[in-house]
DONU-189598 format. One record per residue (C-alpha): x, z, y; residue number from 1. Coordinates in pm, 1 decimal, padded with zeros to 6 digits. Layout:
BEGIN
X; Z; Y; NUM
...
***
This chain:
BEGIN
00935.4; 10470.2; -12232.3; 1
00678.2; 10761.2; -12089.6; 2
00359.7; 10848.3; -11919.6; 3
00300.0; 10742.3; -11572.3; 4
00443.6; 11022.0; -11354.0; 5
00713.5; 11076.1; -11574.8; 6
01089.0; 10930.9; -11520.8; 7
01431.9; 10908.1; -11726.9; 8
01800.8; 10934.4; -11638.4; 9
02011.4; 10625.8; -11708.6; 10
02374.4; 10695.9; -11737.3; 11
02679.0; 10463.1; -11725.1; 12
03022.6; 10555.7; -11878.7; 13
03294.3; 10642.3; -11652.5; 14
03414.0; 10421.1; -11401.9; 15
03564.3; 10400.3; -11047.0; 16
03245.9; 10203.3; -10895.7; 17
02859.2; 10156.8; -11018.5; 18
02589.8; 09985.2; -10901.9; 19
02257.3; 09996.5; -11069.6; 20
02059.6; 09667.3; -11033.2; 21
01672.8; 09603.1; -11162.7; 22
01536.6; 09301.7; -11314.3; 23
01529.3; 09091.1; -10952.2; 24
01899.5; 09159.9; -10999.8; 25
01873.7; 09362.7; -10662.0; 26
02065.3; 09693.6; -10610.8; 27
01878.2; 09995.6; -10637.3; 28
02153.3; 10293.9; -10719.4; 29
02534.9; 10355.6; -10674.8; 30
02609.9; 10636.6; -10885.7; 31
02662.5; 10719.5; -11242.6; 32
02339.5; 10869.1; -11335.7; 33
02026.6; 10682.8; -11197.3; 34
01728.8; 10872.6; -11253.0; 35
01388.5; 10660.5; -11218.4; 36
01015.3; 10687.4; -11296.8; 37
00953.8; 10322.8; -11207.9; 38
00876.4; 10053.8; -11501.7; 39
01093.9; 09771.2; -11536.9; 40
01447.5; 09635.3; -11656.3; 41
01794.3; 09798.2; -11567.5; 42
02146.1; 09739.5; -11582.8; 43
02467.7; 09885.4; -11411.5; 44
02787.2; 09699.0; -11277.5; 45
03087.0; 09891.8; -11288.5; 46
03456.8; 09808.6; -11145.2; 47
03759.0; 10031.0; -11251.3; 48
04066.2; 10175.8; -11032.5; 49
04220.0; 09801.1; -11092.6; 50
03966.6; 09611.8; -10938.6; 51
03790.9; 09502.7; -11249.8; 52
03400.4; 09487.6; -11330.4; 53
03175.3; 09484.6; -11615.9; 54
02803.1; 09474.7; -11675.0; 55
02604.2; 09645.4; -11903.9; 56
02321.3; 09495.8; -12088.7; 57
01972.2; 09592.3; -11935.7; 58
01753.0; 09868.8; -12046.7; 59
01377.1; 09815.9; -12009.5; 60
01194.3; 10126.0; -11891.4; 61
00803.5; 10167.8; -11988.6; 62
00568.8; 10350.7; -11791.0; 63
00238.3; 10432.2; -11981.1; 64
-00086.1; 10455.8; -11737.5; 65
-00252.8; 10782.8; -11716.3; 66
-00622.9; 10708.3; -11839.5; 67
-00879.8; 10801.4; -11534.5; 68
-01159.3; 10933.2; -11731.3; 69
-01500.1; 10892.8; -11554.8; 70
-01790.7; 11139.7; -11690.9; 71
-02154.6; 11021.9; -11722.6; 72
-02434.6; 11220.1; -11728.3; 73
-02771.4; 11161.5; -11912.9; 74
-02990.4; 11276.2; -11655.3; 75
-02994.4; 11445.6; -11316.3; 76
-02711.6; 11709.3; -11215.2; 77
-02925.0; 11907.3; -11041.1; 78
-03249.2; 12083.3; -11235.5; 79
-03422.8; 12387.5; -11279.8; 80
-03300.1; 12694.7; -11432.4; 81
-03395.3; 12709.5; -11796.1; 82
-03287.0; 12282.3; -11772.3; 83
-02970.8; 12120.9; -11880.1; 84
-02761.0; 11795.6; -11870.1; 85
-02514.9; 11654.4; -12104.4; 86
-02167.5; 11547.7; -11956.0; 87
-01973.4; 11293.2; -12161.7; 88
-01625.4; 11147.0; -12149.0; 89
-01540.8; 10819.4; -12225.8; 90
-01465.1; 10662.5; -12549.8; 91
-01101.0; 10627.0; -12724.0; 92
-00906.9; 10897.5; -12656.1; 93
-00757.4; 11114.0; -12891.1; 94
-00789.8; 11459.7; -12737.2; 95
-01029.0; 11612.1; -12489.0; 96
-01017.2; 11902.2; -12300.5; 97
-01341.9; 12032.0; -12066.6; 98
-01321.7; 12279.9; -11786.5; 99
-01497.4; 12516.0; -11986.3; 100
-01306.0; 12492.8; -12255.3; 101
-01478.4; 12289.1; -12464.2; 102
-01281.7; 12006.7; -12666.8; 103
-01550.6; 11751.4; -12773.0; 104
-01625.8; 11446.0; -12629.6; 105
-01951.2; 11556.5; -12488.7; 106
-02086.5; 11897.3; -12356.7; 107
-02427.4; 12023.1; -12247.7; 108
-02402.3; 12249.7; -11962.5; 109
-02688.7; 12483.8; -11792.8; 110
-02525.8; 12659.9; -11551.1; 111
-02429.8; 12593.6; -11195.9; 112
-02047.9; 12459.8; -11153.5; 113
-01781.3; 12228.9; -11124.9; 114
-01705.2; 12064.6; -11444.5; 115
-01424.1; 11819.7; -11512.2; 116
-01210.5; 11683.2; -11826.2; 117
-00874.6; 11593.6; -11931.7; 118
-00812.5; 11360.4; -12180.4; 119
-00509.4; 11222.3; -12379.7; 120
-00466.2; 10889.8; -12546.6; 121
-00318.4; 10711.7; -12835.7; 122
00033.5; 10723.0; -12604.9; 123
-00022.7; 11102.3; -12523.4; 124
-00070.7; 11082.8; -12158.4; 125
-00310.7; 11269.7; -11992.6; 126
-00542.6; 11275.6; -11723.7; 127
-00838.1; 11454.2; -11579.3; 128
-01119.7; 11331.3; -11420.1; 129
-01275.8; 11372.7; -11077.5; 130
-01512.7; 11715.3; -11080.2; 131
-01876.8; 11662.7; -11159.6; 132
-02075.6; 11964.5; -10992.3; 133
-02379.9; 12103.2; -11159.7; 134
-02638.8; 12289.3; -11011.8; 135
-02909.4; 12503.9; -11203.0; 136
-03169.9; 12560.5; -10948.3; 137
-03311.2; 12939.0; -10986.0; 138
-03684.4; 12968.7; -11066.2; 139
-03937.0; 13098.7; -10850.4; 140
-04073.8; 13477.5; -10877.7; 141
-04378.1; 13478.2; -10701.3; 142
-04527.7; 13843.9; -10630.4; 143
-04913.0; 13834.7; -10587.4; 144
-05038.0; 14146.7; -10318.8; 145
-05413.5; 14233.5; -10307.7; 146
-05589.9; 14356.6; -10003.2; 147
-05762.2; 14640.0; -10187.2; 148
-05820.4; 14837.1; -10498.8; 149
-05808.3; 14610.4; -10802.7; 150
-06066.9; 14861.2; -10946.7; 151
-06429.2; 14853.4; -10792.4; 152
-06791.0; 14825.2; -10836.1; 153
-06981.7; 14554.8; -10966.2; 154
-07080.4; 14338.3; -10652.5; 155
-06739.8; 14406.1; -10477.9; 156
-06412.7; 14162.4; -10502.8; 157
-06051.9; 14203.7; -10427.2; 158
-05868.9; 13899.7; -10236.9; 159
-05520.6; 13788.4; -10453.5; 160
-05267.3; 13656.2; -10230.7; 161
-04930.8; 13484.7; -10356.4; 162
-04628.4; 13397.7; -10091.0; 163
-04599.7; 13173.1; -09872.3; 164
-04340.8; 12900.9; -09888.3; 165
-04408.6; 12731.1; -10194.6; 166
-04556.5; 12353.3; -10250.1; 167
-04803.3; 12438.9; -10487.6; 168
-05015.6; 12704.3; -10634.1; 169
-05196.1; 12752.2; -10996.2; 170
-05387.3; 13059.8; -11072.6; 171
-05481.7; 13155.9; -11399.0; 172
-05863.7; 13064.4; -11317.1; 173
-05764.3; 12752.0; -11212.8; 174
-05775.4; 12753.9; -10821.1; 175
-05517.1; 12563.3; -10682.4; 176
-05481.7; 12801.1; -10310.1; 177
-05279.8; 13048.6; -10185.1; 178
-05541.1; 13299.8; -10220.8; 179
-05810.0; 13348.3; -10437.0; 180
-06133.0; 13624.3; -10419.4; 181
-06186.1; 13808.8; -10721.9; 182
-06525.6; 13914.4; -10845.2; 183
-06507.2; 13930.8; -11205.1; 184
-06274.5; 14194.5; -11455.2; 185
-05971.6; 14008.6; -11618.2; 186
-05605.9; 13933.9; -11575.9; 187
-05444.6; 13707.6; -11317.9; 188
-05147.8; 13549.6; -11250.3; 189
-05028.8; 13278.7; -11042.9; 190
-04758.4; 12961.1; -11132.8; 191
-04578.6; 12824.2; -10807.8; 192
-04408.8; 12542.7; -10731.2; 193
-04125.0; 12539.7; -10503.1; 194
-03941.5; 12255.0; -10304.1; 195
-03719.6; 12176.3; -10595.6; 196
-04016.7; 12122.5; -10830.1; 197
-03920.5; 12421.9; -11022.7; 198
-04198.9; 12657.7; -11137.2; 199
-04229.2; 13051.1; -11167.3; 200
-04492.7; 13275.7; -11310.7; 201
-04620.5; 13568.8; -11133.1; 202
-04684.6; 13912.7; -11290.6; 203
-05030.6; 13984.9; -11462.5; 204
-05262.5; 14145.4; -11195.1; 205
-05543.0; 14335.8; -11391.8; 206
-05912.2; 14356.9; -11220.7; 207
-06153.2; 14596.0; -11317.7; 208
-06542.1; 14561.0; -11230.1; 209
-06696.8; 14888.4; -11303.3; 210
-07095.4; 14850.7; -11346.9; 211
-07348.7; 15010.3; -11157.2; 212
-07554.6; 15263.5; -11285.9; 213
-07942.1; 15228.8; -11314.0; 214
-08074.5; 15557.9; -11374.6; 215
-08399.8; 15575.8; -11480.7; 216
-08667.4; 15837.7; -11376.3; 217
-08843.4; 16127.7; -11619.3; 218
-09142.7; 16278.1; -11475.6; 219
-09234.1; 16646.6; -11623.6; 220
-09601.7; 16548.8; -11618.9; 221
-09880.1; 16285.3; -11521.3; 222
-09778.9; 16089.6; -11236.2; 223
-10183.8; 16143.4; -11061.1; 224
-10297.6; 16461.1; -11017.0; 225
-10527.0; 16674.4; -10804.1; 226
-10467.1; 16783.9; -10506.8; 227
-10284.9; 17110.5; -10503.2; 228
-10061.2; 17009.3; -10821.3; 229
-09712.8; 16865.1; -10847.7; 230
-09481.6; 16658.2; -11091.2; 231
-09106.4; 16731.5; -11110.6; 232
-08927.6; 16402.3; -11106.9; 233
-08565.6; 16403.7; -11267.5; 234
-08274.0; 16179.8; -11246.8; 235
-08013.9; 16155.5; -11553.1; 236
-07704.4; 16398.2; -11636.8; 237
-07378.1; 16300.4; -11548.4; 238
-07380.7; 16150.7; -11201.2; 239
-07149.8; 16267.3; -10911.7; 240
-07467.1; 16290.6; -10637.4; 241
-07814.4; 16202.9; -10590.8; 242
-08013.2; 16085.3; -10314.6; 243
-08390.7; 16083.4; -10340.4; 244
-08588.2; 15815.7; -10140.5; 245
-08729.1; 16201.3; -09925.9; 246
-08373.9; 16267.4; -09881.7; 247
-08368.6; 16517.5; -10131.6; 248
-08005.5; 16560.1; -10297.3; 249
-08074.4; 16746.4; -10610.0; 250
-08108.2; 16585.6; -10961.9; 251
-08444.5; 16682.5; -10994.3; 252
-08748.1; 16706.5; -10722.9; 253
-09056.2; 16879.8; -10729.4; 254
-09330.0; 16586.0; -10572.9; 255
-09709.5; 16709.6; -10426.3; 256
-09753.9; 16423.0; -10223.4; 257
-09894.1; 16048.7; -10267.4; 258
-09629.3; 15790.2; -10239.0; 259
-09289.2; 15595.3; -10432.7; 260
-09024.0; 15783.6; -10512.5; 261
-08667.3; 15625.8; -10639.7; 262
-08341.3; 15809.9; -10693.9; 263
-07998.0; 15662.9; -10577.6; 264
-07710.2; 15771.7; -10766.3; 265
-07343.2; 15784.0; -10775.0; 266
-07086.6; 15810.9; -11082.9; 267
-06752.2; 15889.1; -11104.3; 268
-06604.3; 15548.5; -11024.2; 269
-06794.7; 15582.2; -10688.4; 270
-07015.2; 15343.9; -10808.0; 271
-07420.8; 15348.7; -10696.5; 272
-07731.8; 15220.8; -10811.1; 273
-08110.7; 15283.8; -10782.2; 274
-08389.9; 15364.9; -11012.0; 275
-08709.4; 15153.7; -10994.1; 276
-08980.4; 15319.3; -10797.2; 277
-09209.0; 15601.5; -10948.0; 278
-09570.5; 15607.5; -10802.0; 279
-09689.2; 15942.4; -10749.8; 280
-10102.0; 15970.6; -10692.1; 281
-10248.6; 16312.8; -10567.8; 282
-10622.0; 16307.1; -10592.5; 283
-10848.6; 16470.3; -10300.5; 284
-11060.0; 16732.2; -10454.8; 285
-11429.2; 16703.0; -10392.9; 286
-11590.0; 16961.1; -10159.6; 287
-11981.1; 16935.5; -10208.8; 288
-12233.5; 17067.2; -10006.2; 289
-12598.8; 17055.0; -10108.0; 290
-12867.4; 16911.1; -09855.3; 291
-13245.3; 16959.2; -09923.5; 292
-13468.3; 16688.8; -09778.4; 293
-13718.3; 16982.9; -09640.8; 294
-13768.6; 17335.8; -09651.7; 295
-13638.3; 17552.4; -09926.9; 296
-13927.3; 17799.1; -09939.2; 297
-14268.0; 17635.8; -09988.2; 298
-14599.8; 17701.0; -10190.7; 299
-14656.6; 17703.4; -10538.1; 300
-14715.5; 17334.8; -10672.9; 301
-14468.2; 17214.4; -10386.4; 302
-14122.6; 17081.0; -10401.2; 303
-13799.1; 16969.3; -10213.5; 304
-13556.9; 16715.1; -10334.3; 305
-13150.4; 16885.5; -10334.9; 306
-12823.4; 16670.1; -10286.3; 307
-12454.3; 16665.8; -10268.6; 308
-12253.9; 16489.0; -10030.6; 309
-11954.5; 16390.2; -10209.4; 310
-11955.8; 16109.8; -10422.2; 311
-11894.4; 16127.3; -10823.0; 312
-12012.6; 16258.6; -11152.4; 313
-12218.4; 16559.2; -11081.6; 314
-12361.8; 16869.2; -11328.8; 315
-12623.6; 17059.0; -11173.5; 316
-12666.5; 17428.5; -11277.2; 317
-12993.4; 17337.8; -11392.5; 318
-12788.0; 17125.2; -11644.6; 319
-12904.3; 16780.7; -11437.2; 320
-12637.9; 16528.8; -11397.4; 321
-12828.5; 16314.2; -11184.5; 322
-12715.3; 16273.0; -10803.4; 323
-13057.9; 16349.1; -10670.3; 324
-13275.7; 16684.0; -10808.8; 325
-13648.3; 16773.2; -10722.1; 326
-13665.1; 17151.3; -10749.2; 327
-14029.9; 17318.1; -10769.4; 328
-13927.6; 17662.1; -10959.3; 329
-13724.5; 17932.9; -10757.1; 330
-13404.0; 17998.8; -10794.2; 331
-13064.8; 17934.6; -10685.5; 332
-12851.0; 17566.4; -10699.7; 333
-12516.8; 17448.3; -10734.1; 334
-12404.1; 17157.2; -10814.4; 335
-12024.3; 17020.3; -10947.9; 336
-11897.8; 16740.1; -10860.5; 337
-11564.6; 16522.0; -11027.0; 338
-11390.3; 16243.6; -10846.9; 339
-11079.1; 16130.0; -11036.6; 340
-11060.0; 16414.0; -11288.9; 341
-11066.9; 16652.1; -10965.6; 342
-11429.0; 16920.1; -10962.9; 343
-11529.3; 17139.3; -10735.0; 344
-11893.5; 17334.9; -10713.6; 345
-12079.9; 17389.1; -10407.7; 346
-12211.2; 17688.1; -10303.5; 347
-12554.5; 17763.1; -10421.4; 348
-12900.0; 17692.4; -10221.3; 349
-13168.8; 17922.2; -10299.3; 350
***
């Protein structure tokens, strides 16, 4: 008795003639030793030199079939890297030997390759299964490219793009497009899915948004003054460049003309910001001229009325504060006219 694929040699005692027969009484061999791997009953018929014949009793040959195990998988045998599948051999065998060296009935596989199992039954007969191919699909490794600097000024943006060829895209900000335009500081990644259904996440891209400067102009004196005066306007320290609305590029400017003034500054990050307008008012200085209503030479008892040419507030040399004065006394008369805080005294009228 032996396993399928084995054999046994049946030997006769010495004789002159040999004829081996099977259980259908058919002759199968004519020599002293008969090797067979086929199950059945065999006997030998012999003859001696005297022509006498005799037959042996039958010997039964039994061949035990080799097992033919079939592997079963508990899920798909093609999966994404990081996954696995359990391969199982049938129950009822005394020994198991997998192609990866495992000796358990079940193995958990997470690597690409061909897997088979050799089993041994109670008759000590062994059989090997067919190969089962397991494929662990590699995970995609997406790469994000930027169409510009990842550090920019407030109000700017950068376009981040994943590679072509994936079935789907999911950015860390929730977008599902292949490319996103980013205006906000933060870290950004993209997770892609390939045609095998496997996903992979890119390395992080960090976006920095630099705030715009907001300069405030300080004045070295009143912003409203008389003609001929001036005021110094100064931007804050710490900027790499300055540009005033009058095209000056210094940190400070001296202004003697009415108008609105602002400054645009640029910081070390290359970001620019514009100040609020500062209004400078230059008030004109009066230029009074005294006129007389009649001759300035007259007889005692007469008079003349004097008046200035400019509007404003008045202080005459005789301490009168009205616009017009009536003069009856000889002398020199002048007037100081004030408007918007600016004043000037006329030449004297005699």
